[in-house]
N, C-alpha and C positions, 0 to 999 in steps of 0.2 A: 749498732751494737746493742742498744737497749731493747730493741724489738726481739733480737735473738734470745736475749736473756729471758724476756717475758714469755716467748714461745716455749723455751725449755722448761721454765717453771710451770707453765700451764700444762705441758705435756706430761710432767711428773705428778702434779697435784690432782688433775682431773681424774685419772684412773684410780688414784688412791682414794679420792673422795667418793667415787662411784662404788669402789669395793667396800668402803666403810658403810655407805648407805645400804648396800645390798645385804650386808651382814647384820644391820641394826634390826632389833626386834620390832615387829609391827604390833601396835596397841589397838585392839578393836574397840574404839571409843563408842561407836554406835551401839554395840552389843552391851557394853558396860552401862551406858546411859539408860537403855531400856530395862536392864535388870535393876538398876538403882531406882528408876521410876516405879517399877513394880513393888519394890520393898517400901518405898515411900507411901504408896497407896495402901499397902497392908498396915503400916504403922498408923495411918490416918483412919483406918477402919472403913475405907471405901472399897468394899469387897466386890461390888458390881463392876466398877472400873478396873480393878485388879484382875478380875476374872476375864475381862475382855482382852487382857494382855497375855493370857495363859492359854495353853492347849487344853482341850477337854480330853482327859485320859485318866487312867487308874491312879496316877500319882497326884494329880491336881484336883481330881474330882470331876464328875460329869454333870452334876446338878449344882445350882447355887448353894444348896444346903451342904452337900458334900464338900464343895470348895471352901466354904466358910469354916466348917469343922476342921478340915485338914490344915488350912492356913493359920487358924488360931494357934495351933501347936507349933507352927514354924516361925511365928513372929519373934523378931529380935531386933534390937537397935544396933545398927552397924554404922561405922564412921569412915571406913576406908576399904579400898580394894587391895587385897593381899596378892592375888595373882590371877591370870587367865590361862586357860589351857584349851587346846594344844598351842604351844608356842609356834609362832610363824614369823619368818623374817620378810623384809621387803623384797629380797631376792627371790624367795619362794613364791611370793605373790606375783612377781614379775614373770617367773617361769610358768606359773599356772595360767596367767593371762596369755602369754605367748603361745602356749599349746592349745588354747581354746577351752581350757578347763575352768569350771566355776572357781573364782578367786576365793570366795568365802568358804570356810570350813562348814560342814553340815551341822556340826554341834560345837558350841563353845561353852565351857564351864567358867564361871566367874566366882571366885572365892572372896567373900567379904569378911572383915573382922571388926569386932566391936565388943558388945556384951557377950557375944558368942561367935562361933565360926558358922558361917552360912554359905552353903554352896548352891548356886543358882545355875541350872543347866538350861541353855537357850538353844532353840532350833528354829529354823525358818518355817513359817506356816505356809499354807496353800496360797496365801495372798502375797508371799515374799517378805513379810514382816517378821522380825525376830520375836519369838514368843517363848514364854517360860514353859519348859517341858517338865522340869522337876525342881523342887527346892527342898533343901535338907539342912537342919541344924545338926551339928556334930561336934564331937570332942576333938581337941587338938592332939 
């Protein structure tokens, strides 16, 4: 009798747990960690190492001098992640994997809050690593 009860409980709770897992929001920890590392390097004034984590483009600068000039204006002490975008659920990632589509989004925005609001846009580089595509201080 106890086995039947256990089987019934398992039959009811496993699908409910799977449903809740599928609907739970995925947190892109690796992207957030890379963005935070970039900000830490900027705060420490290590521009050459920070530039190695960034894409070379019109937003970030193409030369070390352009990069340093543009990043000086964007420096800001932040202490927490406010949000990431686009939101993605575990179920969405599972569906993308099942269909053979790249699981990671092509671009992820990370909003930091502290002394200012700081939006860091991350994209995958040619080497597959997340790189800073753009960074902007902005008003709330």
